[in-house]
N, C-alpha and C positions, 0 to 999 in steps of 0.2 A: 586438042594439045592447050593442059594449064601454063597457061601463061604467066613467070613471073620478069618482073626489069630487072632482067639482068644483067652487069656492065662490070663483067671480071677483070680483075689485074694480076692476082697474085701469078694463074694462068700466063702471064706474060715473063713469067722470070724463066730461067733457063731450067729443061726437066731436068734437072739436078738436083730441082729443090722437090721436086713430088712427084707421086708416078701417074700418070692416069686411068685410071681402073672406073668401073658402074657398078651399081649394086646389084646383090644377088635378088632375085625379085623371089618373093615369098608367094605358100599356097593361098592360105586365106585373108590379106587383109581386112583388120575394119579401126574405124578410125573411136580411137576410145577419146579424143580432148582436143579441140581447134582452139590457140589462144586466140580469140576473134580483134580484141581489139591490137594486141600484137601482131596480128597480118594487116589490118587497117593500114596502123602505124609501119608496116612496110612498104604500101605500098602492093598490097598482093585483094584480092577477090575474096570476102570468107566466103560466101554460096558457095562459087565456083569451086572452091574445096572440103565444102562442110558432104556427108554420108562417102561414099561409096568411091566418087570421084579424087577428093580429099585422100581417103587411106590408101590405093596407088600411088598416089604421088607423096604422100610420106612414109611410106614402107619402103619406095627406091622401085617400084612395078612400074612407074610411068613416067621419066623425065622430062621435066618441064621443057618448054620452048628456050632455044641459048643457053640452058646448063652444062657444065662444063665442069664433069666431075674427075677427082685427084681425091689422093690419101695424098697429103703431105708429111715430108720427110721433117725427125727430128732425133735429137740422142735426149741424154738424162742421168741426170748425180740420181737416181732412187736406194733415197733411206742413206745416202750419204756414197754410195758405188754408183761411179761412174759403167754407163748404160753404152754405149755408143754406135747403135743403132738400135731406135725407137722404133716412130712414125708411127702411123695413124691405123692401127690392126685392125683397125673395128670403126673408124668410120670414116664419112665420104666427105667432101666439101663439091655439096651442090654448083656453088657460086658467090657473086656478091651481090648485092641491092642496093642504090641509096636511097634511105627512109626520108621517111615527108620530111623531116629536122633538116637533109643536109649528111645527112654519118651513115657512112661504107656500115656494113654489116654483111658477115659469114652467114651463111643458110648453109648448114650442115646437118647429114643424117648420123646420128649415132645407131650402132646396130647393126648396120644394113648389109653385114657380107665382108668374106675375107678378100683381105687385099696384099698387095707385094709386102705389105709390114707386121701382118696377122702373126708369124713366129710361130706357128702351128696351134694358132686359137682358131677359135668357129667366126672370131669376126660379131658376133650375133652379143643383145642386150637381151636379158630376163625382165619379165614387166618389173619384179620388186626396184631393181635399181633403176628404173625407166621414169616410175612413178616418185620416186624419193628424189628423185633430181627435179624434175617437171615440179613436187611442192618444194622444194627447196628453191630454189632458184625463184621461183616466182617470189615466194616471202622473202624475198630477201632484196628484190626489185621495190616492193611493196615497205617493204623496212628503209627503203633510200640508198641498200649501199650498191655499189657499184659490180655488175653479175652481166653473166651469158645468161640468155631464156629462152624458155620453152616457148616455141610455137605451136609442135603441137606432136601426141602421143599418137601410136597404134598401135598394135599387136597383131601379131603373122599367121595365124595360126597353127605352128610350127612349135615342138617344145626344144628349150634347150637344157642340158646337161651344166647344173653344179652340183651348190653340195644334194640335191635335190633334184628331181624331172620337174624345170618349171614352165610356163606360157614363155613365148617369145615376144619381144614388142624392139621396139625404132621408137627414137623420143627424135625428133626434130629441134637441132639448138640454133640459137643465135649469137652471134658473138662481134662485139669490134672489130675483132680478125684472132686465127687461133697461131700467129706467132708465139714461139713461149723460148723461157730460156734454153730452152734444146734443142729450139731452133738456130740460136746461134753457134750452141756447141757441135750440136751438127753438122760444121764447118772451119770450127775451130779444131775439133781434132781432126781434120783430114787434111790443118795447114791448108787449108781453102783461102785465101783472105781474102781475094777477090767476093769466093762468094759472101762469108761476113761479110763485108763492103759494100753489095747490093745487096744483103738483106738491111742493113743499117738502112741503108738510103731509101729504102721503102717505104720501113719504119719508120723515119722521116716525115717520109711524105704524105703516109696513111694517117700519125697519129701523130705528130710531133711537128708540124709545120713549122715553127718557129725557133726547134732548134735549128732549121737551116742556114738563117739569117740569123748566127749565134757564129762569135770568131771564131771558135772550134768548135764543129757542127756533133763528133762525135762525142765527146765530154759533155757537152749542154745537151745529148738523148740519151744517156747515162745518167744524170745531174734529172731530167725528166721520166724516167723510168720509177728511177732511187723516189721522190715525191710521190708516186702515183705509188708504189706499193706499200709507203710508210701512211698513208693516207688510209688505202685497203684494207691492212693489219689491224690498224686502229680503229676502225671501223667495225670489223670483226669483234676486235676485245669488248668492244663497248654493248655491243650485244647477247655475247658469253658463245660465240661461232666458233667451232672447231675442222680448221677443213681435214683433217682426218690424213694427209697424203701428201704435202710440201714441197715432193719430188719438183725437180728442175724443167722438168716434163711437163711439171702442171702448174704452173708458176705465169702469166698470160704478161706478157708484151705492152697491153692498151693499159694494163693495171684494174681488168676485172679477177672478178672471182671465177675460177673457171674447173671443169673436170671434177663434179660430186659425188668421189664415191662414198668413202664409209666418213661420212661425214656429220659433225652433229652440232643440237644444242645444249650446252649445260643444263642442268639442273638446279642441283647444289653448288656456292662457290665454289671451287677448287683448283688454284693455279693448275694442278699437277693432273686433271681430268684427260683420261685417252676413250675415247670408244673403240679406233680402228682396230680387228681383228690382225689385222699384221703391224701396227705398232707396237711389238712386245718391247720396245725398252723405251719408249716415250717417248721418243725422237720429235715429234710432231703435236705433244703439251697444249693447252689452251696457255700455258704462259711460258712457252716458248716458241710461241710463233713469231714473235720481233727479229726474236738474234737467228730464224733461219732461215727469214727474209733479209737480214744480211747477210747470211750465207749462200743462201742462193744471186744475191744480188755481185755478191763478192767473186761468180761465179762467171758472169754475163760481163763482167770488167773485165777477167781474163781473154775472155774472147774478142775485144775490143782496142784490147794491148796494142795490136800492128797495127791499127788505124791510129794510134796517139800520137806516135811517136817511132820512127826508126829506132831509136835507143831504149833498149827494151825497159834498164832501169830508173830513162826519164818516165819513161809510158806504165812503170810501178805505180813511180812520185802522184806521177799523174790520179790516177784510177783512184788510189788512194786518200789524194785528198777530194774528189768526188765525195767517195765512198765515205766520208767521215762526218758528209747531211743526212746520213740516214737516222744516226740516231736523234738527233734534235728535228729532224721534219716527225720523227713518231710520237718522241714526246711531247710537241708541240702539239699535234693533232689529240691523240689521246688524253694526256692533260683535260686539253682542255672541253673533250666531248665528256669528261668523268664530271670535269665543273659543273658542266651544263646538265646533264643527267640530274648536280645535287640540288641545282636550284640556281647554282654560280656562275651569273651570267658577267660578272667582272671578275677579274683575277687581282687574288690577293696572295700574298708568300705564302701562307703556312693552310691555301685550302689544298695543295696533292697531299699531304701528309696527314689532313683530315679527313680525304678522301680514302689513303690505303690502310686508316683505323678502322674504318668501317668495313674493310674490305677483308682484313683480316680479322676480322668478327665475326665476319660470316662465314670467313671459310674454315675457324675453330667451332661456330657451333652452326655449320649444315642448313646457311640458308640458302631459302634457291636463289638464284642471282635476278631472276626477272619477275617477280614478286614481291620482293625486297623493293627496287628502285621502283615497282612498279607501287607499294606500297607508301610510298615516300610521298608521292607527289601530293598526297592528300593530309602524310604528316604535315608538308610545307605549308600547306594553310592553315593549321593550327594544330594543337597539342591536340586534341580529340582524335585525331589521325595516330598518334602514337602505340595505340595499345594493335592498334593491327600490325604494324612494323614489328615490335616486341612478339607477338605471337610464332613467326616466323626463322625463330632464332633457340633452339635446345635449350638454351639460357639468359632469360629474356634483360635477364642484369646483364650482360656483353654488351648493348645498345643501348640499355635506359640512360647507363650515363653521358652518350655516345652524344643523342641524341639533344639534348641544349643547347651543346655548345654548338652541335651544328646549323641548330631555329635564334642562334643569336651570331652567329655568321652570315644567316637568310636577311637577319634588321638593318645592314649594311648594304643590300642588295636593295635599288632606287624603285623595283615594283611593289605591288602591293599582293597581298598573298596568295587571293585569289587566281590575281593574273600570271602571279611564278607558278604557280598549281599547273593553271591551265598548259604553262609553257612548257614546264617538266613532264605533260601525258605525250606532247608529239613527240618527245624521247626517249622516254621507257613505255616502250611496249605492254600491251597487254595479252597479246598472242604475239607466240612464237611457235615454229613448226615441232611440235616437243617427238622424241624420240618416239615415248610408247602411244601418238595419234601416229606420227608417219608406219609405223611398223603395223598397227592395226588399218590401215588404209590398204596396206602392202597381202594383208592377212589374208582381209574383204575382195582381195579382186585375183589375189592367186585360189585360193580355196576357194571362193563361190562364186565368182568372176561378176565380181558387182564391185560396180565403180560407185556408186553410190555416196560412198565414206572422202573415197578419194576427193568428187564433187564437192561439198561440206567443204572439208577441210581447205582447200582452198579457196571455198568462197568467205571461210574466219580470216585466212590468212591476207586476204585481199585491202582488207582495215587494221594491220597491227594496232594501230595504234587509237585503235575509238572503242568505247564500252559495249556491248555483244551483250546485253542483257539476256538473250535467248541460246547464247552460244555459249556460259559463262563458263560449262564446265570443261571448253578449250583451253582456258587461262591454268589451271589446277596443275598442280602438278602428278606424275603416275603413283600410287599406288604401291604400297612394296611388290604387290603379286607384277603389279603391271612396269616393273623395270627396266629398262632395255639395257644393258651392257654392254656391248657390244657390238658397232656398223660393219656390215661389208660394202669389199667389193664386187663389182657386176663382172668382173672375169675371172 
């Protein structure tokens, strides 16, 4: 039997927090990919998990020693509407390991069959969404953004029915934990104050131990989650990422990007960009994400009110005071990051106005978000790089007047031009998982059972900030006939 160094804690909470359930075996599991480096980081033996042996484990046919499979309970606001009972309908937590850095990590199978929370669903995943999550989550990790990770992907040998009949698959996901805002809502909506308290104590012990030493630990918990989410959402915006479904059940208490469904990266910069096929009103558009983060955090604060004070008015006032830190925290992270993307490593009063002027010109002239900032790296080294920036704008004059004013500001920075350009290249990626590339990977896998494009894309995205001349085409935006205008959930 394959050994995982499980040391489980969530399963020690009362059983109303989860249901014990096992994966449903599949017909013919086949390993698509094992993330060898991540396996080593988790203290696993990659050789023991390669090939057929790994496939049976990652499909759920064979449970590792000391696994305690559970499906977690949670509720959530979905597109603003509260759903009292959601839970892991197609995900099963095998257990927890403490990695080589001393960090506790969940190992979960996604698409491993029905659970008591499936609500009539099949509990399965299709190969397309599994590959998308693998690609995008690993790209996010390479970009330096906090995220769940992908340990393995397998095909099941069984079809699933979505818009069409497609091959089934299972993703093995690794997370700091799978506790969500919606987990707190599950207990709060039932008036289970003790459940909220137990969960809060668990999260403090696991993720925010410094809060336990605070004068008001539950206020400190909320403040810590606010800081983590403000930083995460700012980081999303700085690479043009759109989560797609920022429901409260998709918001990790640990401050990681979680639940990659109809997610996408922008090509042309536009704050109203939406790709998700189910986001008909644009609630989770690119530019709305900071405000939705605040909305979700307010729902968390509501759950914690009974822990703040027995006086409801006092509890509300204290929650509002704590929540007021979110916007300044987000703006500090976003504005500093935006400045650094422009080569401004010191801060001056007019820097944000200068950056916002560029963004407005980009939106009005359909400039590619990633390519514009990458081209500015060369322009920061000298005016001979300006032409490449101007070429990305439908009206080059829109940025031509801005560039000299930006370069004048750069001259007030202490670094030499080449040094500054090199620093910018470490912040402005050349390669992101563009939608048309992800779609090409999915089509090759679904239509031809060919995972070569998947492997090649992962190779490119593992070094997003480096020039890779042999893969230069991966940096290019889609041609008109390659554009992907909608992305879909996997359920």
